[in-house]
N, C-alpha and C positions, 0 to 999 in steps of 0.2 A: 465610496466608503461603505455604502450599504452592502454591496456585494462582498467586500472583504470581511465584514463582520457577520454576515449571514451564517457562515459555516461554524465558527466557534460558539456563537450564541445559540444557533440551531441545535448543535450537539448537546449542549447543556439541557435545553428544553426537551429534546427527544429522549435523553436518558432518564430525565425526571418523569416524563409521561409514561415511558415504558416500564419504569419501576412501579408506578402506581396502577397502571392499567395495561398489563402485558398482552391481553387477548388479541388485539389487532396485529401486533407484531408477531405473535406466535402463528397466527393465521397466515401472514405473509411468508414466514419461514417455511411452513408446511406446504405451501402452494408454489414454491420455487420462485418467489418474487425477487429474491436476492439476485438470482441469475438474470431475471427480466430487467431489473433496474440496472445491472451492470451492462447489459446489451444496449439499453437506451443511452447510457453514458457514452459508450463507444460510437454509437450512431451519431450523437451530437458532436463528438470529437472528430469524426470523419467529415461532418458538415463544415466545421471551422478549420480543418487541417489545411496548412499551406506547406507544400514540400520544400519550398525555398527557405522556410524557417529552420530546416535542418542544417543548412550551411555545410554541405558535405565537403570535407577536406581533411587536412592533417589533424586538426583539432577534433573533428568528428570521430575519426578512427581511434585516436587516443582515448576519447571518452568511452568508446565501446570496450576497449581492452581494460580500462580502469574499472568499469562497471562489472565486468566478468571477474576481476580480481576481488572486488568487494563481495560478490555473490559466493564465490567458491572458497575464499580464504579469510578475508577480513571479517565478514559477518559471523561465520561459525566460530572463529577464534575469539572474537570479542564476547560472544555468548558464553563460551567456556570460562573465560576470565571473569565475567560478571557473576556466574554461578559460584565460583570460588570466593570472590570478594564478598558477596552477600551471604555466603555460607549455606546455600540451598543444597538440599540432598534429594535423592530419589526423584519423584515425579515432578516436583516444582522445577528442578534443574533441567530435566528432560524437556519440559515445556518451553523454557527460555532458550535452550539450545536449538530446538526445532524452529522456533520463530526467528531466531537470529540467522539461521541457515536458509530461510525461505526467500523466494524472489519477491520483488515489489508487489504491493497490492494492486489488483486490477481496478478496484472500485474508486480509488481516490488520488493516486499519484498525479495524474495529469490535471485533475481538478485543482488540487492544492497548489501545484506548480503555476497554473494559470492565475489563480487568485494572488499568488505571491509575485506575479509579474515576470516569471521565468519563461523559458522556451517550452511551451506545452507540447509542441510537436516532438522535440527531443525526448521529453519525459515519456510520451506515449510510445515512441520507438524503443527506448530502453526497457520499458515495462514489458512489452511483448517479447523482446529478445531474451531478457533474463528469465521470463516464465518458460519459454521454450527450452532454454539451456538447463533449467532446473529439472527437466524430465530426466536428464542424464546425470546431473551432478548430485542431486539429493540422495539417491540410493548409495552413493559412495561417501558423501560428506557426513551425513547423519550418523551412521555407525561409527565412523572415526571420531566424531565429536563427542558422542555419548559413551564411547568406549565399549560399545556392544559387540559381542562376538557372533550374535545371530544376524539374520538377514532382515533388512528393512526394505520392503518392496513398495514400489509405486507404479501404478499402471500408466506407462508412458502413452499408450494408445488412448486411454480414456482422458488423460489430461490434455493431450493434443486435440482431441475431438472437442473438448469443452472450450479450449482457447479459440478454435476455429469458429465454433457456434456462437459464443457470446462476446468475442472480441473482433476477430478478423472480418467475419461476415457482416455484422452491423456497421463496422467501420467503413467497409467498402460501400455499403448501402448509403451511408451518410455522404461519402464522396460523390457517389452517383447522383443523389438528390440535389446536392449543391450545384453540380454542373447542369442538372436538368432545369432547375428553377432560377439559378443565378441571382439569388437575392440573399441579403443578410437580414436576420431578424434579431433584435436585441435580446429578446427573451430566451433565445436558444442557449446562451451562455449560462443561464440559471438552471437549466435542466440537469446537468451533471451534479451540481451542488444539492439540489432537492433529492436526486436519486441516492446520493451518499447518505443523506439524513434518513431516508426510508430504509436503506440497507442496515444502518446502525440500529434503527428501531427493531428490525426483525431479528438481528443477531443478539442484541441485548435482551429482548423479551424472552427469547427461547432459552436463554441461559440464566435468567434472573434467579431462579431457585438455587442453582449451583453456586452463584456468587454470594448469596445470602449465607450459605453453609460455611463459607470460608471468610466471613466478614472480618474476623479478627486479624487475618493475615493480609487484608487488602492494602493497608498503608505501605508495608514493606514491599509487597508485590508491585504496586504502582510505582514506588520509588525506584525499584530495580529496573522496571520496564523503561521508565523515563531516562534513567542513567545510561542504560545500554543504547537506547535509541539516540539520545543526544550525543553520546560519545561517537557513535558511528557517523552521525551527521557532521560532527566537527571534523573527524578524519576525512570525510568526503569533501568538505569545504576546503580543507587544507590541501588535499590532493588536487582539487580543481584549480586552486590558485597557483599551485606549483607548476601545473601543466598549462597555465595561462589560458584557461577557458574564459570566454567573455561572460558578462554578468548574467545574461539569460541562460546560458548553458551551465554556469556555476550553480545557479538556483535550481535548475532542473536536475542536475546530477546530485546535488546535496540532498534534495527531498526524495528523489526516486530510489537511490541505492540504500537509503537508511530506512525507508518504509518497508514493512514486511507483510506478506499476505497470510491471513489467518486460515482460509479454507485449505490451502495446500499443506500448511503445517499440521492441521488437524487430520488431513487425509493420510499423511505419513505416520502420525502417531496412532491412528486407528489400526495400523498393521501390527502394532506391538501387542503382545499378550498381556492379559491381566486387566485389572480395574485402573484406568488412567484418567479418571474424571478431573483430578487436580491439574494434570498436565493440560487438559482441554481448557480449564479455567484460566490458566496462565496465558494461553494463546489469546483468549478473549480479552483479558485485562491488558495484555501487551497491545492488542489491536486498538482498543478504545483509547489507551493512553497516548499512543503515537498519533492518532487522529486528532485528539484534543490539543496536544502539544504543537503539532505542525500547523493546525488551523490558527492557533494563537500567534505563532511566529509569522505565518503568512499575513495575518491581519495587521501585525505590528510593523511590517516593512513599510517604508515611506511611500505614501500614495503617489508622489511625484515620480519616484523611481518606477512604479508600476506603469504610469502613463508613458514615460519615456521608452521603456522596453516594448510596450505595446505598439508604439509608433514605429520603432525600428523594425519590428517583425512585419508590419504592414507595408513598409517601404520596398 
């Protein structure tokens, strides 16, 4: 139970501390600690990874195709619908569309899936696959979604190098270390959660002043972010049930395809001309909202279900 509650309670404390004392978080952001924390998360994911947990078969390939559909079509479309429903215009709308079109966040999908008792290996695989796919999909999807006639460019080479450096390489190191030492340490499973908390601290602290400037708009922005995220998660859950995924893969699929990565969305927005600070703020609000919502959902799932799925993955 402690592990399940650590993330939601920790997020509240981290945001409060970062709002009152942002200096440590700003230092972490300026010294690339977000990338370092992400690398540590995937190193520990490699340590605990069991390839048999993927259960490669018909259901596995159906999950891959469904995930690609959510990345390229369902996510962007829901973002556009959400912007019209809430009446956002200009930069706020662009921010929501960019986040809805982004791939899953590298820093927390597998962590929250594991806390929720889902198939963390499947979540990790989907996260990497969709991030690689986004190199080619985002330059096409974003202009269509925002109705732009200009080019939105994204450096595929730079993004690929980043994924190799902070995702694939540490993951492989984790797999190697596990085979080398052949031991399990109970504390290893807490490392990704702690890294997520430090990552949130760095991101929130660096953007604190910007969030204070749009304080009056925060309630409606948080509500819109939660609505878009939860609707996408609901559609993902319905899709998983219709395709008859097992409980572990249903949990992994629902959390992974509905979470969106802030760094890639901001990277795409940074290619647009003009002052787009509001769009950046939307990305941060969306990111924080989905993390808090998902951590609460994961913590609320029955503990017995968590234990049963964990045992089935070890079998």
